[in-house]
C-alpha positions in Angstrom: -7.9 27.7 -20.2 -3.9 26.1 -19.7 -2.5 29.7 -20.4 -4.3 31.3 -17.6 -3.6 28.5 -15.2 -0.2 28.9 -15.7 0.3 32.9 -16.0 1.7 33.6 -13.0 5.8 31.7 -11.7 3.2 30.8 -8.0 0.2 28.8 -10.6 2.9 27.3 -12.5 5.4 26.0 -9.5 2.0 24.8 -7.7 1.3 23.0 -11.0 4.3 21.2 -11.2 4.0 20.3 -7.0 0.8 18.8 -8.1 1.8 16.9 -10.5 4.5 15.7 -8.9 2.8 14.6 -5.7 0.1 12.6 -7.9 3.1 10.9 -10.0 5.1 9.9 -6.2 2.1 8.9 -5.2 0.4 6.7 -8.0 3.7 5.1 -7.8 4.1 4.4 -4.3 0.3 2.0 -5.1 2.1 0.6 -8.2 5.1 -0.3 -6.1 3.3 -1.1 -2.4 3.5 -4.9 -2.1 0.6 -6.8 -1.8 -0.7 -10.2 -0.5 -2.1 -12.9 -2.7 -6.3 -12.2 -3.2 -7.1 -15.1 -2.0 -4.9 -15.2 1.4 -7.4 -12.8 4.2 -6.1 -14.3 7.5 -7.1 -13.4 11.0 -5.0 -12.8 14.3 -7.1 -15.3 16.0 -6.1 -13.6 19.2 -7.8 -11.7 21.9 -6.2 -8.4 21.7 -8.5 -5.5 23.3 -10.0 -2.9 21.3 -7.7 -0.6 23.3 -4.3 -2.2 22.8 -1.2 -0.8 20.9 -1.4 -0.6 17.5 1.8 -2.5 17.1 0.4 -5.5 19.7 -2.5 -5.9 17.4 0.2 -5.6 13.8 1.8 -8.7 15.3 -0.7 -10.8 16.0 -1.8 -10.1 12.9 2.1 -10.9 11.1 2.5 -14.3 13.2 -0.8 -15.6 12.3 0.4 -14.5 8.8 3.6 -16.4 9.5 2.1 -19.1 10.6 -0.2 -19.2 6.8 2.3 -18.5 5.2 4.2 -21.9 6.3 1.6 -24.1 6.1 1.5 -23.6 2.4 -1.6 -21.3 3.0 -0.9 -18.0 1.1 1.8 -17.3 -0.7 4.3 -14.5 -0.4 3.6 -11.3 -1.0 4.4 -9.7 -4.0 4.5 -7.0 -6.0 1.3 -5.6 -7.1 1.7 -6.1 -11.0 3.9 -8.8 -11.0 3.2 -10.1 -14.2 2.4 -8.2 -16.4 5.0 -9.3 -19.8 2.8 -11.9 -19.6 
């Protein structure tokens, strides 16, 4: 089965590229910073539905920064920051 899958050079290259893409995708998921699961921040600001994404993101970021300053939320952390414990 595997020998048939990798029987031609084109299939071998495709298999290597697919494996590399899987490694990159899973690596980026692992390294992406996350917020504490108990911290859910809504913008609390009026943002029109047709507002640019940057404007909505800025409103959420301002609200998160305020929650962080108030001590309600913790800072971003690595997804698997406590593997050693």
